[in-house]
N, CA, C and O of each residue as an XYZ file, in Angstrom:
340
protein
N      17.439     22.668    -69.512
C      16.150     23.320    -69.389
C      16.201     24.292    -68.211
O      16.679     23.947    -67.130
N      15.710     25.495    -68.430
C      15.646     26.465    -67.340
C      14.399     26.204    -66.506
O      13.295     26.071    -67.034
N      14.595     26.136    -65.215
C      13.508     25.927    -64.268
C      13.389     27.154    -63.370
O      14.377     27.831    -63.088
N      12.187     27.423    -62.934
C      11.936     28.518    -62.010
C      12.188     28.006    -60.594
O      11.687     26.952    -60.202
N      12.971     28.766    -59.840
C      13.256     28.413    -58.457
C      12.328     29.217    -57.552
O      12.305     30.446    -57.612
N      11.564     28.519    -56.712
C      10.563     29.155    -55.857
C      10.756     28.752    -54.409
O      11.423     27.763    -54.104
N      10.163     29.532    -53.526
C      10.171     29.205    -52.105
C       8.907     29.769    -51.474
O       8.370     30.785    -51.914
N       8.453     29.098    -50.452
C       7.315     29.577    -49.671
C       7.871     30.297    -48.452
O       8.698     29.756    -47.718
N       7.408     31.516    -48.248
C       7.838     32.283    -47.071
C       6.796     32.114    -45.979
O       5.599     32.297    -46.200
N       7.277     31.761    -44.802
C       6.431     31.622    -43.623
C       6.523     32.936    -42.852
O       7.542     33.237    -42.231
N       5.451     33.704    -42.902
C       5.451     35.017    -42.228
C       5.630     34.882    -40.723
O       6.340     35.681    -40.112
N       4.995     33.880    -40.114
C       5.069     33.717    -38.670
C       6.499     33.395    -38.224
O       6.955     33.883    -37.190
N       7.193     32.580    -39.001
C       8.575     32.215    -38.670
C       9.576     33.234    -39.209
O      10.749     33.211    -38.838
N       9.114     34.129    -40.083
C       9.974     35.103    -40.760
C      11.147     34.388    -41.442
O      12.311     34.748    -41.267
N      10.792     33.354    -42.230
C      11.813     32.557    -42.905
C      11.251     31.954    -44.181
O      10.053     31.698    -44.299
N      12.149     31.735    -45.130
C      11.791     31.050    -46.373
C      12.020     29.558    -46.197
O      12.987     29.140    -45.561
N      11.123     28.758    -46.765
C      11.277     27.304    -46.738
C      12.267     26.873    -47.820
O      12.676     27.677    -48.658
N      12.642     25.612    -47.790
C      13.567     25.069    -48.780
C      13.035     25.313    -50.189
O      11.862     25.047    -50.454
N      13.870     25.812    -51.097
C      13.414     26.095    -52.460
C      12.987     24.833    -53.211
O      13.425     23.724    -52.905
N      12.122     25.039    -54.198
C      11.738     23.958    -55.105
C      11.749     24.507    -56.524
O      11.743     25.721    -56.730
N      11.763     23.607    -57.495
C      11.885     23.986    -58.901
C      10.619     23.614    -59.663
O       9.985     22.594    -59.393
N      10.271     24.465    -60.618
C       9.070     24.261    -61.421
C       9.365     24.677    -62.862
O      10.164     25.585    -63.092
N       8.731     24.025    -63.826
C       8.951     24.432    -65.219
C       8.515     25.873    -65.512
O       9.153     26.559    -66.310
N       7.432     26.335    -64.869
C       6.946     27.697    -65.095
C       6.413     28.280    -63.780
O       6.082     27.528    -62.863
N       6.327     29.609    -63.683
C       5.718     30.211    -62.497
C       4.259     29.769    -62.312
O       3.819     29.556    -61.183
N       3.513     29.631    -63.406
C       2.105     29.219    -63.311
C       1.974     27.823    -62.703
O       1.047     27.566    -61.934
N       2.890     26.929    -63.040
C       2.845     25.581    -62.475
C       3.219     25.605    -60.993
O       2.694     24.812    -60.211
N       4.114     26.501    -60.601
C       4.458     26.650    -59.185
C       3.256     27.173    -58.408
O       2.982     26.713    -57.299
N       2.537     28.135    -58.988
C       1.335     28.675    -58.343
C       0.294     27.579    -58.180
O      -0.325     27.467    -57.122
N       0.090     26.768    -59.218
C      -0.888     25.680    -59.130
C      -0.511     24.690    -58.021
O      -1.376     24.258    -57.259
N       0.753     24.335    -57.928
C       1.200     23.416    -56.867
C       0.978     24.022    -55.484
O       0.535     23.342    -54.558
N       1.293     25.314    -55.357
C       1.086     26.012    -54.090
C      -0.395     26.014    -53.717
O      -0.746     25.741    -52.569
N      -1.259     26.320    -54.678
C      -2.695     26.331    -54.423
C      -3.192     24.955    -54.004
O      -3.988     24.836    -53.073
N      -2.728     23.923    -54.686
C      -3.125     22.556    -54.341
C      -2.717     22.210    -52.915
O      -3.479     21.585    -52.177
N      -1.508     22.619    -52.530
C      -1.025     22.290    -51.187
C      -1.778     23.077    -50.114
O      -2.086     22.532    -49.055
N      -2.075     24.334    -50.371
C      -2.839     25.126    -49.399
C      -4.237     24.532    -49.218
O      -4.775     24.549    -48.111
N      -4.822     24.017    -50.279
C      -6.168     23.431    -50.210
C      -6.187     22.016    -49.640
O      -7.250     21.515    -49.273
N      -5.023     21.361    -49.562
C      -4.974     19.964    -49.111
C      -5.188     19.895    -47.595
O      -4.341     20.312    -46.805
N      -6.342     19.357    -47.223
C      -6.684     19.251    -45.814
C      -5.994     18.044    -45.185
O      -6.176     16.904    -45.611
N      -5.204     18.330    -44.167
C      -4.510     17.282    -43.412
C      -4.084     17.888    -42.077
O      -3.720     19.063    -42.025
N      -4.122     17.116    -41.012
C      -3.774     17.672    -39.697
C      -2.310     18.100    -39.582
O      -1.954     18.856    -38.678
N      -1.471     17.625    -40.484
C      -0.050     17.972    -40.434
C       0.355     18.947    -41.535
O       1.540     19.058    -41.851
N      -0.618     19.663    -42.130
C      -0.339     20.589    -43.227
C      -0.464     22.034    -42.740
O      -1.571     22.570    -42.684
N       0.662     22.672    -42.386
C       0.586     24.043    -41.877
C       0.108     25.052    -42.921
O      -0.452     26.087    -42.559
N       0.316     24.774    -44.197
C      -0.159     25.696    -45.229
C      -1.682     25.743    -45.246
O      -2.269     26.805    -45.450
N      -2.314     24.609    -45.035
C      -3.776     24.548    -44.997
C      -4.314     25.137    -43.693
O      -5.348     25.806    -43.694
N      -3.627     24.894    -42.601
C      -4.101     25.375    -41.297
C      -3.901     26.881    -41.139
O      -4.681     27.539    -40.450
N      -2.859     27.435    -41.771
C      -2.544     28.851    -41.627
C      -2.166     29.473    -42.971
O      -1.034     29.928    -43.133
N      -3.089     29.504    -43.942
C      -2.741     30.029    -45.264
C      -2.299     31.496    -45.230
O      -1.506     31.929    -46.066
N      -2.812     32.249    -44.268
C      -2.462     33.666    -44.174
C      -0.994     33.886    -43.807
O      -0.475     34.990    -43.974
N      -0.325     32.853    -43.311
C       1.085     32.955    -42.916
C       2.050     32.540    -44.019
O       3.263     32.629    -43.830
N       1.548     32.090    -45.163
C       2.413     31.526    -46.200
C       2.203     32.208    -47.556
O       1.074     32.374    -48.018
N       3.315     32.595    -48.175
C       3.282     33.253    -49.484
C       4.310     32.588    -50.404
O       5.364     32.142    -49.951
N       3.996     32.527    -51.678
C       4.864     31.906    -52.674
C       5.692     32.969    -53.397
O       5.154     33.961    -53.889
N       7.005     32.748    -53.455
C       7.922     33.673    -54.113
C       8.734     32.973    -55.194
O       9.096     31.802    -55.073
N       9.006     33.723    -56.246
C       9.955     33.283    -57.274
C      11.309     33.880    -56.901
O      11.431     35.086    -56.686
N      12.332     33.011    -56.826
C      13.665     33.460    -56.423
C      14.597     33.692    -57.609
O      15.529     34.493    -57.529
N      14.340     32.991    -58.704
C      15.211     33.103    -59.869
C      15.020     31.900    -60.774
O      13.974     31.252    -60.757
N      16.054     31.609    -61.569
C      16.003     30.448    -62.461
C      17.248     29.600    -62.256
O      18.281     30.084    -61.793
N      17.131     28.348    -62.605
C      18.237     27.399    -62.535
C      18.223     26.584    -63.819
O      17.185     26.052    -64.213
N      19.365     26.490    -64.463
C      19.499     25.755    -65.712
C      20.080     24.384    -65.387
O      21.226     24.281    -64.948
N      19.292     23.330    -65.602
C      19.760     21.987    -65.244
C      20.812     21.449    -66.208
O      21.444     20.432    -65.923
N      21.010     22.113    -67.339
C      22.050     21.686    -68.286
C      23.408     22.272    -67.925
O      24.439     21.643    -68.164
N      23.416     23.468    -67.355
C      24.686     24.134    -67.048
C      24.966     24.245    -65.552
O      26.104     24.472    -65.141
N      23.915     24.081    -64.740
C      24.065     24.248    -63.292
C      24.102     25.698    -62.862
O      24.356     25.992    -61.694
N      23.853     26.607    -63.786
C      23.892     28.039    -63.466
C      22.570     28.513    -62.862
O      21.486     28.096    -63.269
N      22.703     29.386    -61.891
C      21.574     29.970    -61.188
C      21.586     31.474    -61.406
O      22.635     32.111    -61.307
N      20.426     32.041    -61.701
C      20.291     33.493    -61.827
C      19.226     33.977    -60.858
O      18.092     33.499    -60.879
N      19.595     34.924    -60.012
C      18.624     35.501    -59.090
C      17.672     36.413    -59.851
O      18.038     36.979    -60.881
N      16.457     36.553    -59.346
C      15.527     37.533    -59.908
C      16.140     38.914    -59.725
O      16.770     39.186    -58.703
N      15.962     39.770    -60.694
C      16.605     41.090    -60.698
C      16.314     41.905    -59.443
O      17.208     42.571    -58.919
N      15.095     41.862    -58.961
C      14.711     42.671    -57.802
C      14.578     41.849    -56.527
O      13.875     42.253    -55.601
N      15.238     40.712    -56.472
C      15.127     39.851    -55.305
C      13.894     38.980    -55.386
O      13.271     38.891    -56.444
N      13.527     38.333    -54.287
C      12.349     37.471    -54.318
C      11.111     38.218    -54.816
O      10.825     39.333    -54.378
N      10.381     37.583    -55.739
C       9.216     38.183    -56.387
C       7.965     37.437    -55.937
O       7.855     36.228    -56.138
N       7.029     38.151    -55.335
C       5.802     37.538    -54.837
C       4.938     37.045    -55.991
O       4.563     37.818    -56.872
N       4.625     35.751    -55.978
C       3.737     35.165    -56.984
C       2.299     35.071    -56.479
O       1.357     35.340    -57.225
N       2.131     34.685    -55.203
C       0.783     34.537    -54.656
C       0.841     34.483    -53.139
O       1.759     33.907    -52.554
N      -0.151     35.090    -52.517
C      -0.298     35.033    -51.070
C      -1.245     33.893    -50.716
O      -2.257     33.692    -51.388
N      -0.923     33.158    -49.679
C      -1.769     32.061    -49.254
C      -3.174     32.480    -48.917
O      -4.121     31.730    -49.154
N      -3.329     33.674    -48.363
C      -4.668     34.132    -47.973
C      -5.569     34.418    -49.179
O      -6.773     34.611    -49.014
N      -4.992     34.448    -50.398
C      -5.792     34.647    -51.613
C      -6.531     33.375    -52.007
O      -7.454     33.419    -52.820
N      -6.129     32.242    -51.436
C      -6.671     30.949    -51.844
C      -7.811     30.568    -50.920
O      -7.670     30.588    -49.698
N      -8.938     30.223    -51.514
C     -10.091     29.785    -50.724
C     -10.559     28.426    -51.240
O     -10.347     28.064    -52.397
N     -11.195     27.698    -50.343
C     -11.793     26.426    -50.732
C     -10.802     25.433    -51.040
O     -11.146     24.303    -51.386
């Protein structure tokens, strides 16, 4: 099965976080939105949503182990500052 490989970029740190895999880009966006909205004292995405953006990096096939980068490099799926409430 091909999975979408995503990462959250921390603008303040100027670095990408460890990648994660999702069945679809829409499901990755939903997970990102849920995490940004999750209130907790140890959740930097909730405390600083303007510093975090979700990117699609490519795809990974769990049957073959092959990875394909997105044609134009990391592709912005959603900015943290777009999420409210």
